[in-house]
C-alpha positions as CSV (number, residue, x, y, z in Angstrom):
1,M,80.0,82.7,112.4
2,A,81.8,85.4,114.4
3,T,81.5,89.2,114.2
4,I,84.4,91.6,115.0
5,K,84.0,95.3,115.3
6,N,85.8,97.1,112.5
7,L,87.1,100.0,114.6
8,Q,90.1,101.0,112.4
9,P,88.1,100.7,110.0
10,L,89.8,98.3,107.5
11,S,88.5,98.2,104.0
12,A,88.3,94.9,102.2
13,E,91.3,95.9,100.0
14,K,93.4,96.9,103.1
15,L,92.4,93.7,104.9
16,F,93.3,91.6,101.9
17,D,96.8,93.2,101.8
18,V,97.2,92.6,105.6
19,L,96.1,89.0,105.3
20,K,98.5,88.3,102.4
21,T,101.5,89.9,104.1
22,E,100.9,88.9,107.8
23,F,98.4,86.1,108.4
24,A,100.6,83.2,107.2
25,D,103.4,84.1,109.6
26,Y,100.9,84.6,112.4
27,I,99.0,81.3,112.1
28,N,102.1,79.3,111.3
29,G,103.7,80.7,114.4
30,K,100.7,79.9,116.6
31,L,100.2,76.4,115.3
32,D,103.9,75.6,114.8
33,S,103.1,74.7,111.2
34,N,103.9,75.6,107.6
35,L,100.5,75.9,106.1
36,S,100.1,77.2,102.6
37,I,97.4,79.9,102.4
38,E,95.5,81.3,99.4
39,Y,93.2,84.3,99.3
40,A,90.5,85.4,96.9
41,H,89.0,88.9,97.1
42,V,85.9,90.1,95.4
43,Y,84.3,93.4,96.4
44,D,83.7,93.1,100.2
45,E,84.3,89.3,100.5
46,I,87.5,87.5,101.1
47,N,87.8,83.8,100.9
48,V,90.7,82.1,102.7
49,S,91.9,78.6,101.6
50,F,94.4,76.1,103.0
51,P,94.8,74.0,99.9
52,E,97.2,71.5,101.5
53,V,94.6,70.4,104.1
54,I,91.2,71.4,102.8
55,D,90.1,71.1,99.1
56,R,87.9,74.2,99.0
57,P,87.8,77.7,100.7
58,A,87.8,77.2,104.4
59,L,86.8,80.7,105.7
60,N,85.0,83.7,104.3
61,I,85.4,87.2,105.7
62,T,82.7,89.8,104.9
63,V,83.9,93.4,105.4
64,T,81.8,96.4,106.1
65,D,82.7,99.8,107.6
66,V,81.2,98.6,110.9
67,E,82.2,94.9,111.2
68,L,84.1,91.9,109.9
69,T,82.2,88.7,109.8
70,V,84.0,85.4,109.7
71,T,82.1,82.3,108.4
72,V,83.4,78.8,108.2
73,L,82.8,77.4,104.7
74,A,84.4,74.0,105.1
75,I,82.1,72.7,107.8
76,E,82.4,69.0,106.8
77,S,86.2,68.9,106.7
78,D,88.4,66.3,108.4
79,Y,90.7,69.2,109.4
80,N,90.1,71.2,112.5
81,T,88.4,74.3,111.0
82,D,87.5,75.5,114.4
83,L,91.2,76.1,115.1
84,L,91.6,78.0,111.9
85,E,88.6,80.1,112.6
86,E,89.7,80.9,116.2
87,N,93.1,82.0,115.0
88,M,91.6,84.1,112.2
89,I,89.3,85.8,114.8
90,V,92.1,86.7,117.1
91,F,94.2,88.0,114.2
92,L,91.3,90.1,113.0
93,E,90.6,91.5,116.5
94,E,94.2,92.6,116.7
95,K,94.1,94.3,113.3
96,A,90.6,95.8,113.4
97,G,90.4,96.7,117.1
C-alpha cells in the first residue's frame, strides 16, 4: 500500500477521467507494451484492471481530499504487480503533486 499527498486536490471523478485518458499511454510507454486497461469507479474508490494479464482487479485507488492510497489487490498473481503499482504511484505523484 502506498499513500500519495493529494495536493491538487483531485476528486475521484477527475482522477477517473485522467486515468482513462492518460494512464494507458503513460504505462505502455514506460513498459514498452500494449496493455489493455479497464477502470471501475464507485464513490471514492477506483479499481484498475489489466484483463489480458490478470483475471481480476489489480489495483485499487482510494481518493480523499488529503491523499490517494494505492493498494495491490492481485497479490497472488503470476504477473509483476509491483511493476504496475510502481508505475501507478509515479503517475499519481505527477498528477496529484
